[in-house]
LUMPAVO-455136 format. One record per residue: chain; residue number from 1; residue in one letter; x negated, y, z negated of N, C-alpha, C, O in turn. Coordinates in steps of 0.2 Angstrom, whole numbers. Example, Ala and Ser with C-alpha at 12.3 -4.5 7.8 and 13.67 -1.06 7.14 Angstrom:
% LUMPAVO-455136
PAKE  c    k  r    n_u    n_v    n_w   ca_u   ca_v   ca_w    c_u    c_v    c_w    o_u    o_v    o_w
PAKE  A    1  a    -66    -28    -39    -62    -22    -39    -66    -16    -39    -71    -17    -42
PAKE  A    2  s    -64    -11    -35    -68     -5    -36    -64      0    -39    -67      6    -40
//
This chain:
% LUMPAVO-455136
PAKE  c    k  r    n_u    n_v    n_w   ca_u   ca_v   ca_w    c_u    c_v    c_w    o_u    o_v    o_w
PAKE  A    1  x   -622    622   -612   -615    620   -611   -611    627   -610   -611    631   -615
PAKE  A    2  x   -608    628   -604   -604    634   -603   -597    633   -605   -595    627   -607
PAKE  A    3  x   -593    638   -605   -586    638   -608   -582    634   -603   -577    630   -606
PAKE  A    4  x   -584    633   -597   -580    629   -592   -581    622   -594   -576    618   -593
PAKE  A    5  x   -587    620   -597   -588    613   -599   -584    611   -605   -581    606   -606
PAKE  A    6  x   -584    616   -609   -580    615   -616   -572    614   -614   -569    610   -617
PAKE  A    7  x   -570    618   -610   -563    618   -608   -561    611   -604   -556    608   -606
PAKE  A    8  x   -566    609   -600   -565    603   -597   -565    597   -602   -560    593   -601
PAKE  A    9  x   -569    597   -606   -569    592   -611   -563    592   -615   -560    586   -617
PAKE  A   10  x   -561    597   -617   -554    598   -621   -548    595   -617   -544    592   -620
PAKE  A   11  x   -548    597   -611   -542    595   -607   -543    588   -605   -538    584   -606
PAKE  A   12  x   -549    585   -604   -550    578   -603   -548    574   -609   -544    569   -608
PAKE  A   13  x   -550    576   -615   -548    572   -621   -540    573   -622   -537    567   -624
PAKE  A   14  x   -537    578   -621   -530    579   -621   -527    574   -617   -522    571   -618
PAKE  A   15  x   -529    574   -610   -526    569   -605   -527    562   -607   -522    558   -606
PAKE  A   16  x   -532    560   -610   -534    553   -612   -529    551   -617   -526    546   -617
PAKE  A   17  x   -528    556   -622   -523    554   -628   -516    554   -626   -512    551   -628
PAKE  A   18  x   -514    559   -621   -508    559   -618   -506    553   -614   -500    551   -614
PAKE  A   19  x   -510    550   -611   -510    544   -607   -504    545   -601   -500    541   -600
PAKE  A   20  x   -504    551   -598   -500    552   -592   -504    554   -586   -507    559   -585
PAKE  A   21  x   -504    549   -582   -508    549   -576   -506    555   -571   -510    558   -568
PAKE  A   22  x   -499    557   -571   -497    562   -567   -500    569   -569   -502    573   -565
PAKE  A   23  x   -501    570   -576   -504    576   -578   -511    577   -576   -514    582   -574
PAKE  A   24  x   -515    571   -576   -522    571   -574   -522    573   -566   -527    576   -565
PAKE  A   25  x   -518    570   -562   -518    572   -555   -517    580   -554   -520    583   -551
PAKE  A   26  x   -512    582   -558   -511    589   -558   -517    593   -560   -518    598   -557
PAKE  A   27  x   -520    591   -565   -526    595   -567   -532    594   -562   -535    599   -561
PAKE  A   28  x   -532    589   -558   -537    588   -553   -535    593   -547   -540    596   -544
PAKE  A   29  x   -529    593   -545   -527    597   -540   -528    605   -542   -530    609   -538
PAKE  A   30  x   -527    606   -548   -528    613   -550   -535    615   -550   -537    620   -548
PAKE  A   31  x   -539    610   -552   -547    611   -552   -549    612   -544   -553    617   -543
PAKE  A   32  x   -546    609   -540   -548    610   -533   -546    616   -530   -549    620   -526
PAKE  A   33  x   -540    618   -532   -537    624   -530   -541    630   -532   -542    635   -529
PAKE  A   34  x   -543    630   -539   -547    635   -541   -554    635   -538   -557    641   -538
PAKE  A   35  x   -557    630   -536   -563    630   -533   -564    633   -526   -569    635   -524
PAKE  A   36  x   -558    633   -522   -558    635   -515   -560    643   -515   -565    644   -511
PAKE  A   37  x   -557    647   -519   -559    654   -519   -566    655   -521   -570    660   -519
PAKE  A   38  x   -569    651   -526   -576    652   -528   -581    650   -523   -586    653   -522
PAKE  A   39  x   -579    645   -519   -583    643   -513   -584    649   -508   -589    650   -505
PAKE  A   40  x   -578    652   -507   -578    657   -502   -582    664   -504   -584    668   -500
PAKE  A   41  x   -582    664   -511   -586    670   -514   -593    668   -515   -597    672   -518
PAKE  A   42  x   -595    662   -513   -602    660   -514   -604    659   -521   -610    660   -523
PAKE  A   43  x   -599    657   -525   -601    655   -532   -601    648   -533   -596    644   -535
PAKE  A   44  x   -607    645   -530   -607    638   -529   -607    634   -535   -604    628   -536
PAKE  A   45  x   -611    636   -541   -612    632   -546   -605    630   -550   -604    625   -551
PAKE  A   46  x   -601    635   -551   -594    634   -554   -590    630   -550   -586    626   -552
PAKE  A   47  x   -590    632   -543   -585    628   -538   -587    621   -538   -583    617   -538
PAKE  A   48  x   -594    620   -538   -596    613   -538   -594    609   -544   -592    603   -544
PAKE  A   49  x   -594    612   -550   -592    609   -556   -585    608   -556   -583    603   -558
PAKE  A   50  x   -581    612   -553   -574    611   -553   -572    605   -549   -567    602   -550
PAKE  A   51  x   -576    604   -543   -574    598   -539   -576    592   -543   -573    587   -542
PAKE  A   52  x   -582    592   -547   -583    586   -551   -578    585   -556   -576    579   -558
PAKE  A   53  x   -575    590   -559   -570    590   -564   -564    587   -561   -561    582   -564
PAKE  A   54  x   -562    589   -555   -557    586   -551   -557    579   -550   -553    575   -551
PAKE  A   55  x   -563    577   -548   -565    569   -547   -564    566   -554   -561    560   -554
PAKE  A   56  x   -566    568   -559   -565    565   -566   -558    565   -568   -556    559   -570
PAKE  A   57  x   -554    570   -566   -547    570   -568   -543    564   -563   -539    561   -566
PAKE  A   58  x   -545    564   -557   -542    559   -553   -544    552   -555   -540    547   -555
PAKE  A   59  x   -551    551   -557   -553    544   -560   -549    542   -566   -547    537   -566
PAKE  A   60  x   -548    547   -570   -544    545   -577   -537    544   -575   -534    540   -578
PAKE  A   61  x   -534    547   -570   -528    546   -568   -527    539   -565   -522    535   -566
PAKE  A   62  x   -532    536   -561   -532    530   -558   -532    525   -564   -529    520   -564
PAKE  A   63  x   -537    526   -569   -538    521   -574   -532    521   -578   -530    515   -580
PAKE  A   64  x   -528    527   -580   -522    527   -584   -517    523   -580   -512    520   -583
PAKE  A   65  x   -516    524   -574   -511    520   -570   -512    513   -570   -507    509   -571
PAKE  A   66  x   -518    510   -569   -519    503   -570   -518    501   -577   -516    495   -578
PAKE  A   67  x   -520    505   -582   -520    503   -589   -512    502   -591   -510    498   -595
PAKE  A   68  x   -508    507   -588   -501    507   -590   -497    501   -586   -492    499   -589
PAKE  A   69  x   -500    498   -581   -497    493   -578   -499    486   -580   -497    481   -578
PAKE  A   70  x   -504    486   -584   -507    480   -587   -502    476   -591   -498    479   -596
PAKE  A   71  x   -501    470   -590   -496    466   -593   -489    466   -590   -484    462   -593
PAKE  A   72  x   -487    471   -586   -481    471   -583   -481    467   -577   -485    468   -572
PAKE  A   73  x   -476    463   -576   -475    459   -570   -471    463   -565   -467    467   -566
PAKE  A   74  x   -473    462   -558   -470    465   -553   -465    460   -550   -466    454   -548
PAKE  A   75  x   -459    463   -549   -453    459   -546   -453    460   -539   -452    466   -537
PAKE  A   76  x   -452    455   -535   -452    456   -528   -445    453   -526   -443    448   -527
PAKE  A   77  x   -441    458   -522   -435    456   -520   -436    451   -514   -440    451   -510
PAKE  A   78  x   -431    446   -514   -431    441   -509   -425    442   -504   -424    438   -499
//
């Protein structure tokens, strides 16, 4: 397990406990932005990991968004 994996796990756990989907989206976008220069420098292993981390952050954001709306009724204007 590399240091990037440990950092990902710590950030992921923090975001799950914080329960803020917006922060998870920001973490995903930051992961993608960090992977772009790594792909251009041909550092594929770390760049690929960062894209997988971004996908995990986006997934947790979707789950937290749906979980936050559970039980809330939607009012539609007429």
